[in-house]
N, C-alpha and C positions, 0 to 999 in steps of 0.2 A: 286603223292606224298602220302606217307604213313601217315595215321592219327596219331595224337598225342597220342591217346589211346593205340595204339600198342607199341609205345616206352615206355610209362609209365608202361604197363603190363610187358614188357620184363625187365624193370628196377626193378619192384616189384618182379618178379621171381628171378632175379639174387641176389637181396638183401636178399630175403628169404633163398635162398641156402646158402648165406654167413652166415646168422644168425644161421641157423641149423648147419653148419659146425663149427662155433665158439663154440656153446653150447654143441656139442656132441663129438668132437674129443679130443684126448689127446696128439697128436703130435704138438709141438710148430710150426713147419714149416707149417703144414696144417692149423693151426689156423691163422697164419700170412697170408697165401694165401687167406683164407676166409675173413679176414678183408680187404685185398686189393680188393677182389671181391665186397664187400659191398661199398667200396669207389668208385669203377668204376661204380657201379649201380647208385649211386648218381650223378656221373659225366654225365652219360647217360641221366638222367632226366633233369639235368641242360642244357645240350646241346639241348635236344629236346624242352624244354620250350623256350630257346633262339631262336631257329630256328622258332618255331611256332609264337612267338611274334615279330620276326624281329628285335631283339635287340641283341647287341654283349656283353652285360654285363655278361650274363651267360657263354659265351665262355671264357671271360677273367677270370672269377672266376674258371672255370675248369682248365685253364692254371696254375693259382697259386696253385690250389689243386694238380695238377700233380707234380708240383715242390716240394711241401711239401711231397707228397707220395714218391717221389724218395729219398728225404733225410731220411724219415722214414724207407724206405726199407734198406738203407745202415746202419743206426744205429740199426734197428731191427735184421738184419742178423748178424751184429757184436756181438750183445748181445747173439743171439742164438748160434753162434760159440763159444763164451766164455763159455757159460753154457755147451756146448757139450764137450769142453776140460776138464772141471772139473768133469762132471758126466758120460761121455761117453754115454749119452742118451739125447734125446730132449723130453722125456716124461714128461709132466707137473706135473704128480702126484709124480714124483721122485725129483722134484726140491724143495729144502728146504734151499734156500740161506738166508732167514731171520730168521731161527730158531737158537736157541743157541746150 
């Protein structure tokens, strides 16, 4: 069996890649994918702790988290498509929906 430390290290690496992607990219779809990567890194750590402790509560929490992520993906992609139809770009520096 693989030690808990390896799962947590992988989760930390994935979360760090997601944070760097959110902070440095300008494309809304790439930012959206990096946010999903961060969410999956947290899910990995929840599942690894759940397996290590022999408790199913972490896996149940991951199930609910994945359901919320699926709904978020549907709504987020709909918003990105609506912005693309108006601006013909998904560059976040060109989005000015809240300006007068």
